C-alpha positions in Angstrom: -7.7 -3.8 -9.0 -6.2 -6.4 -7.5 -4.5 -7.2 -3.9 -2.8 -10.3 -2.6 -1.5 -11.7 1.0 1.8 -13.7 0.0 2.4 -16.0 3.1 6.1 -17.3 3.4 7.6 -20.0 6.4 11.3 -19.5 7.8 13.4 -22.3 7.0 15.6 -21.9 10.1 15.8 -19.6 13.1 16.0 -16.3 11.9 15.2 -12.3 11.8 14.6 -9.6 9.8 13.9 -5.8 10.3 10.9 -4.3 10.8 11.2 -1.9 8.1 11.8 -4.6 5.5 9.8 -3.1 2.3 13.2 -2.6 0.6 14.3 -6.2 1.3 10.8 -7.5 0.1 10.5 -5.5 -3.2 14.0 -6.4 -4.0 12.8 -10.5 -3.2 9.9 -10.0 -5.5 12.0 -8.2 -8.3 14.2 -11.4 -8.4 11.0 -13.5 -9.2 9.8 -11.1 -12.0 12.9 -11.2 -13.3 12.4 -11.4 -17.4 8.9 -11.5 -17.1 6.4 -8.6 -18.3 6.0 -8.0 -14.7 9.5 -6.6 -14.4 8.4 -3.4 -16.3 5.4 -3.1 -13.8 8.4 -3.2 -10.9 10.6 -1.1 -12.9 8.7 1.1 -15.1 9.9 4.3 -17.0 11.7 7.2 -15.3 8.6 9.4 -13.8 5.6 6.9 -14.2 3.5 5.8 -11.2 4.0 2.1 -10.0 1.2 0.2 -11.1 1.9 -2.3 -7.8 2.4 -1.6 -4.0 3.5 -3.7 -1.2 2.7 -3.9 2.1 6.1 -4.8 5.2 6.5 -8.2 5.6 4.9 -9.3 9.3 4.2 -11.9 11.6 0.5 -11.0 11.6 -0.8 -9.2 8.4 -3.7 -7.6 10.4 -1.2 -5.5 13.1 0.3 -2.8 12.3 4.2 -1.7 11.9 5.9 -1.8 14.9 9.8 -0.9 15.3 10.9 -4.3 16.7 12.8 -6.3 14.3 11.1 -9.7 13.8 12.1 -12.8 15.0 11.3 -15.9 13.3 11.3 -19.6 14.6 11.9 -22.6 11.8 8.2 -22.8 10.2 6.7 -19.7 11.5 4.9 -17.8 8.8 5.5 -14.1 7.7 2.7 -12.2 5.4 2.9 -9.3 2.9 0.2 -7.8 0.8 0.8 -6.8 -2.6 -1.3 -5.2 -4.6 -1.7 -4.3 -8.6 -3.8 -1.2 -10.2 -4.2 -3.5 -13.3 -5.9 -6.8 -13.4 -4.0 -8.3 -15.8 -0.9 -8.0 -14.2 -2.3 -9.0 -11.1 -3.5 -12.1 -12.4 0.4 -12.8 -14.1 1.7 -12.1 -10.4 -0.6 -14.9 -9.0 0.4 -17.0 -11.9 4.2 -16.7 -11.1 3.9 -17.5 -7.7 2.0 -20.7 -8.0 5.0 -22.0 -10.0 7.7 -21.0 -6.8 5.2 -22.5 -4.1 7.5 -24.9 -2.4 10.2 -23.2 -3.3 12.7 -20.8 -1.3 13.7 -17.2 -1.4 15.7 -15.0 0.4 14.7 -12.0 2.5 18.2 -9.8 2.8 20.0 -13.1 5.0 16.7 -14.8 5.9 15.5 -17.9 3.7 12.1 -18.4 3.3 9.3 -21.0 1.5 6.9 -19.8 -0.5 4.2 -21.5 1.0 1.4 -19.9 0.0 -0.7 -16.7 -2.2 -4.7 -15.8 -0.9 -6.2 -14.6 -4.0 -8.7 -12.0 -3.9 -11.7 -13.5 -1.8 -9.2 -15.7 0.3 -8.2 -13.3 2.9 -9.5 -9.9 4.4 -6.9 -8.2 2.9 -7.2 -9.7 -0.5 -9.8 -7.4 -2.9 -10.7 -7.6 -6.6 -12.6 -4.2 -7.4 -12.8 -1.8 -10.3 -12.7 1.8 -10.7 -16.3 2.0 -11.6 -16.7 -0.3 -8.6 -15.4 2.8 -6.3 -16.4 5.4 -8.3 -20.6 4.1 -8.4 -20.4 2.9 -4.6 -22.5 5.9 -3.4 -21.2 6.7 0.3 -23.9 7.1 3.0 -21.9 8.2 6.0 -20.4 11.7 6.2 -16.8 11.0 7.3 -14.1 9.0 5.7 -11.0 7.3 8.0 -7.5 6.2 6.8 -6.1 3.8 8.7 -1.8 4.0 7.9 -0.6 1.0 9.2 3.3 1.3 8.1 5.0 4.6 7.8 3.3 7.4 5.3 5.3 10.1 4.3 5.6 13.2 1.6 7.8 14.9 -0.4 7.0 18.8 0.4 9.3 21.4 -0.9 12.3 18.5 -1.6 11.9 17.6 2.8 10.6 14.8 3.8 6.9 15.9 5.7 5.0 13.4 7.6 1.8 14.8 8.6 -1.7 13.4 6.9 -3.0 17.0 5.8 -6.1 16.6 3.1 -4.0 18.3 0.3 -0.9 15.9 1.0 -2.9 12.8 1.3 -5.9 13.1 -1.7 -4.2 15.1 -3.5 -1.5 12.2 -4.1 -4.1 9.7 -4.5 -5.9 12.2 -7.4 -2.6 12.2 -9.2 -2.0 8.5 -8.8 -5.4 7.8 -10.0 -4.9 10.1 -13.1 -1.7 8.5 -13.7 -2.9 4.9 -13.4 -6.7 5.3 -14.3 -8.1 8.2 -16.2 -6.2 11.4 -16.9 -9.2 13.6 -17.3 -10.9 12.2 -13.9 -13.0 14.9 -11.6 -11.4 18.1 -12.7 -10.8 20.9 -10.1 -11.5 18.4 -7.4 -8.3 20.1 -5.8 -10.2 23.1 -5.4 -12.1 21.1 -2.5 -9.0 19.8 -0.3 -9.2 23.1 1.8 -12.8 22.4 2.9 -11.5 19.1 3.9 -11.3 18.9 7.8 -9.3 16.8 10.1 -11.9 15.5 12.5 -9.7 12.7 14.5 -6.2 12.4 14.4 -3.9 10.0 16.3 -0.5 9.5 15.0 3.2 8.7 15.9 6.4 9.1 13.7 8.7 6.4 12.5 11.9 6.1 10.4 12.3 3.6 8.1 15.7 2.7 6.9 16.1 1.7 2.9 19.0 0.8 0.4 22.4 2.1 1.7 21.0 3.0 4.9 18.5 5.6 3.5 16.4 7.0 6.1 13.2 8.4 5.2 10.4 9.2 8.3 6.8 8.9 8.3 3.7 8.9 10.3 1.3 5.4 11.5 -2.0 5.9 12.7 -5.4 7.0 11.8 -7.3 10.1 10.6 -10.6 11.0 10.0 -11.7 13.4 7.3 -15.2 15.0 7.6 -16.5 15.9 4.3 -19.9 17.4 5.4 -19.1 20.1 3.7 -18.9 18.7 0.0 -21.2 17.9 -2.8 -22.7 14.7 -3.1 -20.0 14.2 -6.5 -17.0 15.5 -4.4 -18.0 12.7 -1.5 -18.2 10.5 -4.1 -14.9 11.2 -5.3 -13.0 11.5 -1.9 -14.4 8.5 -0.9 -13.1 6.3 -4.2 -10.0 8.0 -3.9 -9.9 6.6 0.1 -10.9 3.1 -1.1 -8.2 3.4 -3.8 -5.2 4.0 -1.4 -5.8 0.5 -0.2 -4.5 -0.7 -3.8 -1.9 2.3 -4.3 -0.9 3.4 -0.7 -0.7 6.9 0.1 2.7 8.9 -0.1 6.5 8.1 -1.2 8.1 4.5 -1.4 4.3 2.7 -1.6 6.4 0.1 -3.8 8.8 -0.6 -0.8 6.3 -1.2 2.1 5.4 2.9 2.9 1.9 4.0 3.0 -0.1 1.0 3.5 -3.3 2.1 3.7 -7.1 1.1 4.9 -9.9 2.8 5.2 -12.6 3.1 7.0 -15.8 5.2 7.2 -18.0 6.2 10.3 -21.5 8.4 10.9 
């Protein structure tokens, strides 16, 4: 699993919406068109995407804000792109290197592809294997997730945007089984009701997508107490929390929603 940070530079004074994930996704689809990565960005129906994006931001470390982003000529913008398959990440890296110095459009705004940060070159650019996530036995009792872009779920055919353990970890478990190991952690779902929300701070946001479609989500932090679980259950859930860094949480993770940063606290 690999994540990269793309650095773009505005070619003239411009502004873009704060919730620009669909625009970023559309721009990247233009770059990968007619390459093997096209099927990664557009998998067959019913298949989990092996790519996730964060919103394009002025500061890659800041959480989502609703204000539109205004750029001066030469000002930088950053976005994180993550892949569950290493070979997809390597192909993406090689492709973006060929685009360095070229211009791309994010809606009506023109940016230069200035740099791509590879794993190890940036705090949010990492490379980890599923085996590393599973073998890293946690010594801390509580797992936290920081939702830095609006995160939401589909529940009973309605939008739902609260970080309930069964929704957060249930979605991550489904993605792990779809993208990593189909038979992973049998019956782990049965422990979700035992996970307690220890601390919770969040606010809701609306995200505009293609054709003015609106999806709702939340940003903030949630700490989940795993004290009542066995060591193996604790390891599995901590691995899923770190997995969230690469795949995101909830819906529309390939269009900037659900960008998640894990943390642990004693």
